[in-house]
C-alpha positions in Angstrom: 21.9 8.5 -14.1 20.9 8.3 -10.5 17.3 7.4 -11.3 18.3 4.7 -13.7 20.7 3.2 -11.1 18.0 3.3 -8.4 15.5 1.6 -10.7 18.1 -1.2 -11.4 18.7 -1.7 -7.7 15.0 -1.9 -7.1 14.7 -4.6 -9.9 17.6 -6.6 -8.4 16.2 -6.4 -4.9 12.8 -7.8 -6.0 14.3 -10.6 -8.0 17.3 -11.5 -6.2 17.2 -14.9 -4.4 18.5 -13.3 -1.2 16.7 -11.8 1.8 15.8 -8.2 0.9 16.7 -7.0 4.4 19.8 -9.0 5.4 20.9 -10.4 2.1 21.1 -14.0 3.4 20.8 -16.5 0.5 17.3 -17.9 0.2 16.1 -21.2 -1.2 12.5 -20.2 -1.8 10.8 -17.4 -3.7 10.2 -15.5 -0.4 11.5 -12.0 -0.1 12.7 -12.3 3.5 14.4 -15.0 5.4 12.5 -16.4 8.5 14.5 -14.3 10.9 13.7 -11.0 9.1 10.1 -12.1 8.4 9.5 -12.2 12.2 11.6 -9.2 13.0 9.6 -7.0 10.4 6.3 -8.2 11.9 4.8 -9.5 8.7 1.2 -10.3 9.3 -0.9 -13.4 8.6 -2.8 -12.8 5.3 -6.1 -11.7 6.6 -7.9 -8.3 6.5 -7.9 -6.0 9.4 -11.3 -4.6 8.3 -13.9 -5.8 5.9 -16.9 -3.9 4.5 -19.4 -4.9 1.7 -17.2 -2.7 -0.7 -13.7 -3.6 0.3 -11.2 -5.4 2.4 -8.4 -3.6 4.1 -5.0 -5.4 4.7 -1.8 -4.4 6.3 1.5 -6.2 5.5 3.0 -5.6 8.9 2.3 -4.5 12.4 4.3 -1.5 13.5 7.4 -2.4 15.4 10.8 -0.6 15.8 12.3 -2.3 12.7 9.4 -1.4 10.3 9.2 2.0 11.9 12.9 2.6 10.9 12.3 1.5 7.3 8.9 3.0 6.8 9.3 6.4 8.5 12.7 6.8 7.2 11.2 6.8 3.7 8.1 8.6 4.6 9.8 11.5 6.5 13.4 11.6 5.4 13.2 10.4 1.8 15.5 7.5 2.3 14.9 5.9 -1.1 17.2 3.1 -0.2 14.4 1.7 1.8 12.0 1.3 -1.1 13.0 -2.1 -2.0 12.2 -3.3 1.4 8.8 -1.6 1.4 7.9 -3.1 -2.0 9.1 -6.5 -1.0 7.0 -6.4 2.3 3.9 -5.8 0.0 5.0 -8.6 -2.3 5.7 -11.1 0.5 2.3 -10.4 2.1 0.4 -10.5 -1.1 2.0 -13.9 -2.2 0.5 -15.3 1.0 -3.0 -14.1 0.3 -5.2 -17.2 0.0 -7.0 -18.0 -3.4 -10.3 -17.2 -1.9 -9.6 -13.5 -2.3 -9.9 -14.1 -6.0 -6.9 -12.2 -7.4 -4.9 -15.3 -8.2 -7.5 -16.4 -10.7 -7.6 -13.0 -12.4 -5.3 -12.3 -15.4 -2.8 -9.6 -14.3 -3.9 -7.2 -17.0 -7.2 -7.2 -15.4 -5.9 -5.8 -12.1 -5.1 -2.2 -11.4 -2.9 -0.9 -8.6 -3.6 2.8 -7.5 -1.7 4.6 -4.7 -3.3 7.1 -2.2 -2.2 10.4 -3.7 0.0 12.9 -1.6 -1.4 16.1 -0.2 -0.8 19.6 -1.3 1.5 19.0 -4.3 4.0 17.0 -2.3 6.0 14.3 -3.9 4.5 10.9 -3.5 6.3 8.5 -1.3 3.7 5.7 -1.7 4.1 5.8 -5.5 7.8 4.6 -5.4 7.0 1.2 -3.8 3.5 0.8 -5.0 4.6 0.9 -8.6 7.3 -1.8 -7.9 4.7 -3.9 -6.2 2.5 -3.7 -9.3 5.4 -4.5 -11.6 6.4 -7.6 -9.7 3.0 -9.1 -10.4 2.4 -7.7 -13.9 -0.6 -5.6 -12.8 -1.5 -2.3 -14.5 -0.5 0.9 -12.5 -1.9 4.4 -12.5 -0.7 7.1 -10.0 -3.3 9.7 -11.2 -6.6 8.0 -10.7 -7.4 9.3 -7.2 -7.1 13.0 -6.3 -8.1 15.2 -3.3 -11.1 17.4 -3.6 -10.4 19.4 -0.5 -7.7 19.9 2.1 -7.9 17.6 5.1 -6.0 17.7 8.4 -3.1 15.2 8.8 -4.7 12.0 10.1 -1.8 11.1 12.3 -2.6 14.2 14.4 -6.1 12.9 15.2 -6.5 10.3 17.8 -10.2 9.8 17.7 -11.7 7.3 15.2 -15.0 9.4 14.5 -13.0 12.6 14.1 -10.7 10.8 11.7 -13.7 9.5 9.6 -15.3 12.9 9.5 -11.9 14.6 8.6 -11.4 12.4 5.6 -15.1 12.1 4.4 -16.0 13.0 0.8 -12.4 14.2 0.2 -11.2 11.8 -2.6 -12.4 11.9 -6.1 -12.0 9.1 -8.6 -11.4 10.0 -12.3 -14.3 8.7 -14.3 -14.1 5.8 -16.7 -10.4 4.9 -16.0 -11.3 1.7 -13.9 -14.2 0.5 -15.9 -12.1 -2.2 -17.8 -10.7 -3.8 -14.7 -12.0 -6.7 -12.6 -10.0 -6.0 -9.5 -8.5 -2.9 -8.0 -5.7 -2.7 -5.3 -5.4 0.6 -3.5 -2.0 1.0 -1.8 -1.1 3.2 1.1 1.9 3.4 3.5 0.0 3.4 6.9 -3.4 2.5 8.1 -4.8 3.1 11.6 -8.6 3.2 11.6 -8.8 2.5 7.9 -10.5 5.9 7.3 -8.5 7.0 4.2 -8.8 3.6 2.6 -12.5 3.5 3.4 -12.8 6.9 1.8 -11.1 5.6 -1.3 -13.5 2.6 -1.4 -16.4 5.1 -1.2 -15.1 6.8 -4.3 -14.8 3.6 -6.2 -18.3 2.7 -5.0 -19.6 5.9 -6.5 -18.0 5.0 -9.9 -19.2 1.5 -9.7 -22.9 2.7 -9.2 -22.7 4.2 -12.7 -20.5 1.8 -14.6 -20.6 -2.0 -14.1 -21.5 -2.3 -10.5 -20.6 -6.0 -10.4 -17.0 -5.1 -11.1 -14.3 -3.0 -9.3 -13.7 -5.5 -6.5 -11.5 -3.3 -4.3 -8.7 -4.4 -1.9 -6.9 -1.9 0.1 -3.2 -2.7 1.1 -1.0 -0.8 3.5 2.5 -1.5 4.5 1.9 -1.1 8.3 -0.9 -1.0 10.7 -0.3 1.6 13.3 -2.3 1.6 16.6 -4.7 4.6 17.1 -3.0 7.2 19.2 0.6 6.2 18.3 2.7 9.3 18.0 4.8 9.6 14.8 8.0 11.0 16.0 10.4 11.7 13.0 13.5 11.9 15.2 13.2 8.3 15.9 14.3 7.5 12.3 17.0 10.3 11.9 
């Protein structure tokens, strides 16, 4: 009963013509009013990092408002924040310019994949990533990427090269699953140096080298960009 009610609330939040944050009536298809858009720090639609294999985007810059919403869900399982997190991704993605190419691809040819949780933990990313995919009619698979080995928590490492070394060769992509798709969106909650998302891109690159290398155009999308060295203090969102 709770799950059904929660899913219904998420659907309403994503389709309701009111601001997802403050419930103010909207006259456009935006998910947030202008005031909440600014308060939440929604970024201009441009990548924070680009490589030949992928582009990494972040929907927001970390600030007290997005910290309360994101960390509340991430560390305290406040599922009532899921509609806002999904709407943040939707709002940002709606502003992506056509040059990225996703707008001209049929939704059935786009696959959304979340970064998996560690150590058998419940996935926090899955809850809002799946709603983001559903909004656009994209296919969604939560079981495509898996961890091959244990890694140290990235938020405890404040050196970029150490982060890259910590996460290197740690993600495995199940073979054959993405071969029918033209575009792939990898979703995470936080990005700092981009190390985790770059590792996901590497896993896709290995797959593409064996199956249709011209395909699997990967874009990585995180909810928030967190400055390197920023301390995650869960008490701030109690």
